[in-house]
N, CA, C and O atoms as a GROMACS GRO file, in nm:
protein
  472
    1VAL      N    1  14.010  21.962   8.842
    1VAL     CA    2  14.099  21.856   8.952
    1VAL      C    3  14.112  21.746   8.864
    1VAL      O    4  14.012  21.720   8.798
    2GLN      N    5  14.257  21.644   8.839
    2GLN     CA    6  14.219  21.534   8.760
    2GLN      C    7  14.264  21.426   8.901
    2GLN      O    8  14.316  21.467   9.004
    3LEU      N    9  14.229  21.276   8.869
    3LEU     CA   10  14.208  21.234   9.000
    3LEU      C   11  14.306  21.107   8.989
    3LEU      O   12  14.338  21.107   8.870
    4GLN      N   13  14.370  21.002   9.051
    4GLN     CA   14  14.361  20.894   8.943
    4GLN      C   15  14.397  20.806   9.134
    4GLN      O   16  14.492  20.819   9.212
    5ALA      N   17  14.261  20.720   9.140
    5ALA     CA   18  14.297  20.594   9.226
    5ALA      C   19  14.427  20.410   9.215
    5ALA      O   20  14.432  20.305   9.150
    6SER      N   21  14.492  20.469   9.307
    6SER     CA   22  14.586  20.295   9.243
    6SER      C   23  14.544  20.211   9.429
    6SER      O   24  14.464  20.236   9.519
    7GLY      N   25  14.615  20.142   9.413
    7GLY     CA   26  14.618  20.044   9.552
    7GLY      C   27  14.543  19.915   9.518
    7GLY      O   28  14.580  19.818   9.585
    8GLY      N   29  14.461  19.895   9.443
    8GLY     CA   30  14.370  19.732   9.493
    8GLY      C   31  14.443  19.716   9.456
    8GLY      O   32  14.551  19.755   9.410
    9GLY      N   33  14.306  19.559   9.499
    9GLY     CA   34  14.407  19.461   9.455
    9GLY      C   35  14.321  19.313   9.525
    9GLY      O   36  14.240  19.325   9.617
   10LEU      N   37  14.351  19.202   9.472
   10LEU     CA   38  14.346  19.073   9.518
   10LEU      C   39  14.390  19.058   9.702
   10LEU      O   40  14.506  19.060   9.742
   11VAL      N   41  14.296  19.048   9.773
   11VAL     CA   42  14.308  18.989   9.972
   11VAL      C   43  14.216  18.895   9.971
   11VAL      O   44  14.146  18.867   9.873
   12GLN      N   45  14.209  18.821  10.122
   12GLN     CA   46  14.180  18.784  10.144
   12GLN      C   47  14.049  18.869  10.269
   12GLN      O   48  14.047  18.980  10.322
   13ALA      N   49  13.959  18.754  10.274
   13ALA     CA   50  13.874  18.846  10.406
   13ALA      C   51  13.967  18.842  10.528
   13ALA      O   52  14.013  18.743  10.586
   14GLY      N   53  13.989  19.001  10.561
   14GLY     CA   54  14.046  19.000  10.699
   14GLY      C   55  14.174  19.066  10.741
   14GLY      O   56  14.235  19.103  10.842
   15ASP      N   57  14.185  19.060  10.586
   15ASP     CA   58  14.352  19.151  10.557
   15ASP      C   59  14.306  19.319  10.482
   15ASP      O   60  14.207  19.369  10.430
   16SER      N   61  14.417  19.352  10.510
   16SER     CA   62  14.452  19.499  10.469
   16SER      C   63  14.440  19.540  10.343
   16SER      O   64  14.462  19.473  10.242
   17LEU      N   65  14.384  19.723  10.354
   17LEU     CA   66  14.487  19.763  10.154
   17LEU      C   67  14.452  19.874  10.174
   17LEU      O   68  14.355  19.926  10.229
   18ARG      N   69  14.550  19.910  10.117
   18ARG     CA   70  14.562  20.096  10.105
   18ARG      C   71  14.562  20.201  10.017
   18ARG      O   72  14.663  20.257   9.975
   19LEU      N   73  14.439  20.231   9.987
   19LEU     CA   74  14.465  20.254   9.810
   19LEU      C   75  14.510  20.423   9.875
   19LEU      O   76  14.510  20.466   9.991
   20SER      N   77  14.546  20.486   9.747
   20SER     CA   78  14.586  20.606   9.752
   20SER      C   79  14.522  20.695   9.639
   20SER      O   80  14.522  20.635   9.531
   21CYS      N   81  14.479  20.796   9.635
   21CYS     CA   82  14.474  20.920   9.531
   21CYS      C   83  14.499  21.010   9.499
   21CYS      O   84  14.472  21.117   9.555
   22ALA      N   85  14.597  20.984   9.331
   22ALA     CA   86  14.632  21.180   9.396
   22ALA      C   87  14.597  21.241   9.310
   22ALA      O   88  14.621  21.200   9.196
   23ALA      N   89  14.512  21.386   9.332
   23ALA     CA   90  14.554  21.435   9.287
   23ALA      C   91  14.607  21.520   9.184
   23ALA      O   92  14.724  21.528   9.221
   24SER      N   93  14.594  21.614   9.041
   24SER     CA   94  14.692  21.724   8.984
   24SER      C   95  14.595  21.824   9.058
   24SER      O   96  14.495  21.818   9.129
   25GLY      N   97  14.693  21.936   8.994
   25GLY     CA   98  14.654  22.074   9.026
   25GLY      C   99  14.694  22.162   9.137
   25GLY      O  100  14.771  22.094   9.205
   26ARG      N  101  14.684  22.263   9.183
   26ARG     CA  102  14.777  22.309   9.266
   26ARG      C  103  14.688  22.316   9.415
   26ARG      O  104  14.742  22.304   9.525
   27THR      N  105  14.485  22.347   9.384
   27THR     CA  106  14.388  22.358   9.455
   27THR      C  107  14.306  22.216   9.549
   27THR      O  108  14.191  22.204   9.589
   28PHE      N  109  14.424  22.125   9.559
   28PHE     CA  110  14.351  22.011   9.650
   28PHE      C  111  14.322  22.067   9.718
   28PHE      O  112  14.202  22.089   9.724
   29SER      N  113  14.392  22.116   9.797
   29SER     CA  114  14.371  22.120   9.990
   29SER      C  115  14.222  22.159   9.986
   29SER      O  116  14.132  22.102  10.049
   30SER      N  117  14.203  22.294   9.881
   30SER     CA  118  14.049  22.358   9.905
   30SER      C  119  13.960  22.233   9.949
   30SER      O  120  13.905  22.226  10.059
   31TYR      N  121  13.950  22.125   9.838
   31TYR     CA  122  13.832  22.050   9.823
   31TYR      C  123  13.880  21.972   9.956
   31TYR      O  124  13.988  21.968  10.015
   32VAL      N  125  13.731  21.903   9.982
   32VAL     CA  126  13.695  21.829  10.057
   32VAL      C  127  13.686  21.699  10.016
   32VAL      O  128  13.574  21.659   9.987
   33MET      N  129  13.752  21.646  10.010
   33MET     CA  130  13.820  21.482   9.994
   33MET      C  131  13.680  21.347  10.030
   33MET      O  132  13.624  21.332  10.139
   34GLY      N  133  13.651  21.261   9.894
   34GLY     CA  134  13.587  21.134   9.951
   34GLY      C  135  13.581  21.041   9.845
   34GLY      O  136  13.579  21.049   9.722
   35TRP      N  137  13.577  20.918   9.958
   35TRP     CA  138  13.639  20.770   9.802
   35TRP      C  139  13.434  20.701   9.842
   35TRP      O  140  13.343  20.719   9.923
   36PHE      N  141  13.458  20.636   9.742
   36PHE     CA  142  13.287  20.568   9.694
   36PHE      C  143  13.337  20.475   9.586
   36PHE      O  144  13.413  20.481   9.490
   37ARG      N  145  13.231  20.350   9.668
   37ARG     CA  146  13.321  20.229   9.628
   37ARG      C  147  13.093  20.232   9.499
   37ARG      O  148  12.987  20.294   9.512
   38GLN      N  149  13.157  20.107   9.383
   38GLN     CA  150  13.076  20.048   9.292
   38GLN      C  151  13.062  19.875   9.294
   38GLN      O  152  13.170  19.839   9.247
   39ALA      N  153  13.014  19.800   9.313
   39ALA     CA  154  13.002  19.689   9.393
   39ALA      C  155  12.972  19.657   9.220
   39ALA      O  156  12.971  19.757   9.148
   40PRO      N  157  12.941  19.486   9.135
   40PRO     CA  158  12.899  19.482   9.003
   40PRO      C  159  12.759  19.457   9.096
   40PRO      O  160  12.726  19.417   9.208
   41GLY      N  161  12.710  19.501   8.990
   41GLY     CA  162  12.534  19.526   8.957
   41GLY      C  163  12.506  19.673   9.052
   41GLY      O  164  12.401  19.737   9.056
   42LYS      N  165  12.604  19.698   9.110
   42LYS     CA  166  12.540  19.784   9.170
   42LYS      C  167  12.499  19.919   9.167
   42LYS      O  168  12.480  19.954   9.050
   43GLU      N  169  12.476  20.016   9.257
   43GLU     CA  170  12.504  20.164   9.238
   43GLU      C  171  12.616  20.188   9.319
   43GLU      O  172  12.649  20.115   9.413
   44ARG      N  173  12.718  20.368   9.257
   44ARG     CA  174  12.765  20.359   9.301
   44ARG      C  175  12.766  20.378   9.520
   44ARG      O  176  12.658  20.375   9.579
   45GLU      N  177  12.816  20.384   9.549
   45GLU     CA  178  12.776  20.435   9.717
   45GLU      C  179  12.940  20.487   9.804
   45GLU      O  180  13.047  20.428   9.815
   46PHE      N  181  12.900  20.599   9.844
   46PHE     CA  182  12.973  20.655   9.892
   46PHE      C  183  13.041  20.629  10.065
   46PHE      O  184  12.985  20.613  10.174
   47VAL      N  185  13.158  20.634  10.031
   47VAL     CA  186  13.223  20.494  10.164
   47VAL      C  187  13.229  20.670  10.268
   47VAL      O  188  13.152  20.699  10.360
   48GLY      N  189  13.318  20.737  10.227
   48GLY     CA  190  13.339  20.876  10.343
   48GLY      C  191  13.375  20.974  10.295
   48GLY      O  192  13.373  20.976  10.172
   49ARG      N  193  13.431  21.114  10.377
   49ARG     CA  194  13.490  21.198  10.367
   49ARG      C  195  13.575  21.230  10.458
   49ARG      O  196  13.579  21.187  10.573
   50ILE      N  197  13.677  21.341  10.384
   50ILE     CA  198  13.704  21.386  10.560
   50ILE      C  199  13.744  21.539  10.444
   50ILE      O  200  13.775  21.578  10.332
   51SER      N  201  13.711  21.574  10.587
   51SER     CA  202  13.792  21.759  10.563
   51SER      C  203  13.918  21.868  10.481
   51SER      O  204  14.003  21.782  10.458
   52ARG      N  205  13.951  21.940  10.451
   52ARG     CA  206  14.046  22.018  10.366
   52ARG      C  207  14.154  22.009  10.453
   52ARG      O  208  14.253  21.974  10.389
   53SER      N  209  14.185  22.028  10.603
   53SER     CA  210  14.314  22.069  10.660
   53SER      C  211  14.278  21.831  10.688
   53SER      O  212  14.375  21.775  10.739
   54GLY      N  213  14.200  21.772  10.665
   54GLY     CA  214  14.227  21.584  10.723
   54GLY      C  215  14.191  21.634  10.873
   54GLY      O  216  14.164  21.538  10.945
   55GLY      N  217  14.187  21.710  10.913
   55GLY     CA  218  14.094  21.730  11.076
   55GLY      C  219  14.004  21.618  11.175
   55GLY      O  220  14.018  21.572  11.288
   56SER      N  221  13.889  21.604  11.046
   56SER     CA  222  13.803  21.539  11.027
   56SER      C  223  13.745  21.427  10.935
   56SER      O  224  13.753  21.438  10.812
   57ALA      N  225  13.700  21.344  10.982
   57ALA     CA  226  13.703  21.210  10.865
   57ALA      C  227  13.493  21.161  10.910
   57ALA      O  228  13.438  21.153  11.020
   58TYR      N  229  13.437  21.140  10.773
   58TYR     CA  230  13.318  21.043  10.799
   58TYR      C  231  13.276  20.968  10.749
   58TYR      O  232  13.263  20.980  10.627
   59TYR      N  233  13.225  20.829  10.826
   59TYR     CA  234  13.274  20.751  10.719
   59TYR      C  235  13.100  20.663  10.765
   59TYR      O  236  13.034  20.662  10.869
   60VAL      N  237  13.073  20.589  10.609
   60VAL     CA  238  12.926  20.510  10.652
   60VAL      C  239  12.889  20.410  10.743
   60VAL      O  240  12.996  20.350  10.754
   61ASP      N  241  12.785  20.334  10.837
   61ASP     CA  242  12.827  20.264  10.932
   61ASP      C  243  12.863  20.110  10.845
   61ASP      O  244  12.877  19.988  10.858
   62SER      N  245  12.865  20.196  10.771
   62SER     CA  246  12.890  19.913  10.699
   62SER      C  247  13.056  19.941  10.692
   62SER      O  248  13.113  19.838  10.658
   63VAL      N  249  13.172  20.085  10.720
   63VAL     CA  250  13.279  20.072  10.684
   63VAL      C  251  13.304  20.139  10.794
   63VAL      O  252  13.420  20.150  10.756
   64LYS      N  253  13.304  20.202  10.909
   64LYS     CA  254  13.308  20.250  11.048
   64LYS      C  255  13.429  20.216  11.145
   64LYS      O  256  13.393  20.144  11.238
   65GLY      N  257  13.487  20.231  11.146
   65GLY     CA  258  13.598  20.132  11.262
   65GLY      C  259  13.664  20.043  11.177
   65GLY      O  260  13.758  19.978  11.223
   66ARG      N  261  13.638  20.033  11.085
   66ARG     CA  262  13.742  19.973  10.965
   66ARG      C  263  13.794  20.040  10.887
   66ARG      O  264  13.884  20.026  10.970
   67PHE      N  265  13.830  20.097  10.817
   67PHE     CA  266  13.824  20.228  10.712
   67PHE      C  267  13.844  20.268  10.787
   67PHE      O  268  13.784  20.244  10.892
   68THR      N  269  13.998  20.406  10.772
   68THR     CA  270  14.055  20.558  10.858
   68THR      C  271  14.048  20.625  10.624
   68THR      O  272  14.070  20.554  10.526
   69ILE      N  273  14.017  20.752  10.627
   69ILE     CA  274  14.120  20.821  10.528
   69ILE      C  275  14.173  20.925  10.595
   69ILE      O  276  14.148  20.987  10.698
   70SER      N  277  14.276  20.926  10.485
   70SER     CA  278  14.344  21.031  10.579
   70SER      C  279  14.382  21.143  10.417
   70SER      O  280  14.292  21.143  10.334
   71ARG      N  281  14.472  21.203  10.394
   71ARG     CA  282  14.543  21.342  10.305
   71ARG      C  283  14.665  21.338  10.330
   71ARG      O  284  14.710  21.263  10.417
   72ASP      N  285  14.734  21.411  10.262
   72ASP     CA  286  14.794  21.455  10.283
   72ASP      C  287  14.809  21.605  10.173
   72ASP      O  288  14.778  21.588  10.055
   73ASN      N  289  14.841  21.697  10.202
   73ASN     CA  290  14.846  21.838  10.102
   73ASN      C  291  14.944  21.862  10.050
   73ASN      O  292  14.923  21.905   9.937
   74ALA      N  293  15.093  21.853  10.087
   74ALA     CA  294  15.184  21.829  10.045
   74ALA      C  295  15.229  21.726   9.883
   74ALA      O  296  15.281  21.771   9.781
   75LYS      N  297  15.174  21.537   9.920
   75LYS     CA  298  15.168  21.516   9.763
   75LYS      C  299  15.046  21.534   9.716
   75LYS      O  300  15.030  21.487   9.603
   76ASN      N  301  14.949  21.588   9.767
   76ASN     CA  302  14.804  21.618   9.638
   76ASN      C  303  14.780  21.475   9.691
   76ASN      O  304  14.696  21.463   9.601
   77THR      N  305  14.777  21.387   9.737
   77THR     CA  306  14.761  21.313   9.790
   77THR      C  307  14.580  21.210   9.882
   77THR      O  308  14.624  21.187   9.995
   78VAL      N  309  14.500  21.180   9.881
   78VAL     CA  310  14.407  21.111  10.036
   78VAL      C  311  14.446  20.972   9.951
   78VAL      O  312  14.486  20.938   9.840
   79TYR      N  313  14.380  20.880  10.153
   79TYR     CA  314  14.483  20.723  10.129
   79TYR      C  315  14.256  20.680  10.151
   79TYR      O  316  14.148  20.738  10.139
   80LEU      N  317  14.301  20.569  10.180
   80LEU     CA  318  14.191  20.491  10.223
   80LEU      C  319  14.273  20.380  10.313
   80LEU      O  320  14.341  20.300  10.249
   81GLN      N  321  14.272  20.373  10.410
   81GLN     CA  322  14.338  20.249  10.484
   81GLN      C  323  14.175  20.150  10.575
   81GLN      O  324  14.094  20.157  10.668
   82MET      N  325  14.229  20.045  10.430
   82MET     CA  326  14.101  19.913  10.432
   82MET      C  327  14.135  19.837  10.562
   82MET      O  328  14.203  19.744  10.519
   83ASN      N  329  14.126  19.821  10.706
   83ASN     CA  330  14.063  19.648  10.773
   83ASN      C  331  14.044  19.620  10.770
   83ASN      O  332  13.949  19.667  10.707
   84SER      N  333  14.016  19.487  10.790
   84SER     CA  334  13.920  19.377  10.856
   84SER      C  335  13.808  19.363  10.696
   84SER      O  336  13.691  19.331  10.673
   85LEU      N  337  13.877  19.389  10.649
   85LEU     CA  338  13.811  19.349  10.444
   85LEU      C  339  13.731  19.202  10.446
   85LEU      O  340  13.765  19.088  10.480
   86LYS      N  341  13.607  19.259  10.395
   86LYS     CA  342  13.491  19.134  10.410
   86LYS      C  343  13.411  19.169  10.261
   86LYS      O  344  13.352  19.265  10.211
   87PRO      N  345  13.449  19.022  10.223
   87PRO     CA  346  13.398  19.070  10.044
   87PRO      C  347  13.319  19.105  10.060
   87PRO      O  348  13.359  19.219  10.039
   88GLU      N  349  13.169  19.126  10.095
   88GLU     CA  350  13.075  19.288  10.070
   88GLU      C  351  13.211  19.392  10.024
   88GLU      O  352  13.164  19.438   9.920
   89ASP      N  353  13.293  19.430  10.033
   89ASP     CA  354  13.372  19.551  10.068
   89ASP      C  355  13.424  19.530   9.883
   89ASP      O  356  13.435  19.641   9.830
   90THR      N  357  13.455  19.408   9.781
   90THR     CA  358  13.455  19.381   9.723
   90THR      C  359  13.388  19.501   9.592
   90THR      O  360  13.270  19.532   9.578
   91ALA      N  361  13.500  19.547   9.515
   91ALA     CA  362  13.383  19.635   9.495
   91ALA      C  363  13.519  19.797   9.374
   91ALA      O  364  13.630  19.836   9.411
   92VAL      N  365  13.466  19.828   9.284
   92VAL     CA  366  13.562  19.976   9.203
   92VAL      C  367  13.568  20.057   9.266
   92VAL      O  368  13.463  20.122   9.268
   93TYR      N  369  13.686  20.116   9.364
   93TYR     CA  370  13.708  20.226   9.499
   93TYR      C  371  13.752  20.357   9.420
   93TYR      O  372  13.869  20.377   9.389
   94TYR      N  373  13.618  20.469   9.381
   94TYR     CA  374  13.690  20.625   9.308
   94TYR      C  375  13.657  20.711   9.440
   94TYR      O  376  13.553  20.706   9.506
   95CYS      N  377  13.790  20.805   9.464
   95CYS     CA  378  13.840  20.894   9.534
   95CYS      C  379  13.790  21.043   9.411
   95CYS      O  380  13.803  21.046   9.289
   96ALA      N  381  13.736  21.144   9.503
   96ALA     CA  382  13.642  21.230   9.415
   96ALA      C  383  13.650  21.390   9.518
   96ALA      O  384  13.656  21.395   9.641
   97ALA      N  385  13.649  21.504   9.424
   97ALA     CA  386  13.668  21.612   9.567
   97ALA      C  387  13.528  21.630   9.512
   97ALA      O  388  13.476  21.574   9.415
   98ASP      N  389  13.460  21.746   9.620
   98ASP     CA  390  13.322  21.816   9.602
   98ASP      C  391  13.320  21.895   9.546
   98ASP      O  392  13.350  21.987   9.622
   99LEU      N  393  13.302  21.938   9.437
   99LEU     CA  394  13.376  22.059   9.339
   99LEU      C  395  13.224  22.163   9.386
   99LEU      O  396  13.210  22.239   9.290
  100ASP      N  397  13.153  22.182   9.454
  100ASP     CA  398  13.081  22.297   9.470
  100ASP      C  399  13.097  22.273   9.657
  100ASP      O  400  13.046  22.362   9.725
  101GLY      N  401  13.131  22.215   9.694
  101GLY     CA  402  13.111  22.280   9.824
  101GLY      C  403  12.997  22.228   9.917
  101GLY      O  404  12.991  22.251  10.038
  102ARG      N  405  12.847  22.104   9.800
  102ARG     CA  406  12.859  22.126   9.914
  102ARG      C  407  12.744  21.993   9.835
  102ARG      O  408  12.624  21.977   9.814
  103GLY      N  409  12.876  21.922   9.811
  103GLY     CA  410  12.848  21.736   9.781
  103GLY      C  411  12.833  21.679   9.637
  103GLY      O  412  12.787  21.567   9.616
  104SER      N  413  12.881  21.775   9.526
  104SER     CA  414  12.888  21.730   9.403
  104SER      C  415  13.046  21.661   9.340
  104SER      O  416  13.109  21.697   9.240
  105PHE      N  417  13.080  21.541   9.450
  105PHE     CA  418  13.175  21.516   9.383
  105PHE      C  419  13.221  21.468   9.260
  105PHE      O  420  13.138  21.440   9.174
  106GLY      N  421  13.293  21.460   9.247
  106GLY     CA  422  13.347  21.448   9.049
  106GLY      C  423  13.495  21.459   9.094
  106GLY      O  424  13.540  21.450   9.208
  107PRO      N  425  13.562  21.482   8.974
  107PRO     CA  426  13.514  21.381   8.865
  107PRO      C  427  13.598  21.230   8.887
  107PRO      O  428  13.677  21.185   8.969
  108TRP      N  429  13.541  21.188   8.782
  108TRP     CA  430  13.525  21.010   8.801
  108TRP      C  431  13.698  21.022   8.750
  108TRP      O  432  13.741  21.080   8.650
  109GLY      N  433  13.783  20.937   8.866
  109GLY     CA  434  13.790  20.864   8.761
  109GLY      C  435  13.795  20.688   8.682
  109GLY      O  436  13.684  20.644   8.710
  110GLN      N  437  13.856  20.599   8.617
  110GLN     CA  438  13.896  20.455   8.638
  110GLN      C  439  13.902  20.412   8.752
  110GLN      O  440  13.936  20.293   8.746
  111GLY      N  441  13.879  20.465   8.918
  111GLY     CA  442  13.880  20.393   8.960
  111GLY      C  443  13.964  20.253   9.012
  111GLY      O  444  14.044  20.249   8.918
  112THR      N  445  14.005  20.116   9.111
  112THR     CA  446  14.100  20.072   9.165
  112THR      C  447  14.019  19.996   9.189
  112THR      O  448  13.933  20.010   9.276
  113GLN      N  449  14.041  19.849   9.076
  113GLN     CA  450  13.931  19.723   9.171
  113GLN      C  451  13.999  19.697   9.338
  113GLN      O  452  14.093  19.756   9.392
  114VAL      N  453  13.917  19.595   9.388
  114VAL     CA  454  13.957  19.574   9.538
  114VAL      C  455  13.851  19.426   9.508
  114VAL      O  456  13.734  19.423   9.469
  115THR      N  457  13.972  19.283   9.554
  115THR     CA  458  13.843  19.233   9.566
  115THR      C  459  13.897  19.148   9.661
  115THR      O  460  14.018  19.143   9.681
  116VAL      N  461  13.769  19.041   9.757
  116VAL     CA  462  13.833  19.004   9.806
  116VAL      C  463  13.744  18.852   9.888
  116VAL      O  464  13.643  18.788   9.918
  117SER      N  465  13.884  18.872   9.886
  117SER     CA  466  13.824  18.662   9.883
  117SER      C  467  13.751  18.619   9.997
  117SER      O  468  13.754  18.692  10.096
  118SER      N  469  13.673  18.490  10.001
  118SER     CA  470  13.673  18.450  10.216
  118SER      C  471  13.748  18.324  10.152
  118SER      O  472  13.790  18.234  10.224
   0.00000   0.00000   0.00000
């Protein structure tokens, strides 16, 4: 599977942004999909994941209630809706597939930059 994230940009605190991640290949629906982010000078961190069907999602506490992950298996695309953005959300955002079903996410594409100004 190959992944390409897009939709990032420069926004103000409190704004919303929706990221998209387009996947190649015919097996997209067989993967749990995740979103990750990496802020300058920090390690990449897990943001959340969505089940294969899209029926359930999990989020880390720092984004819970503000971010929503969804997917459209017919379009091989996963989305990250980000509301009430904060400066600390500034990072490069990546999508990834759970390649082995046990939390080994990848592959890592270029990501998309999200910058939130205060």
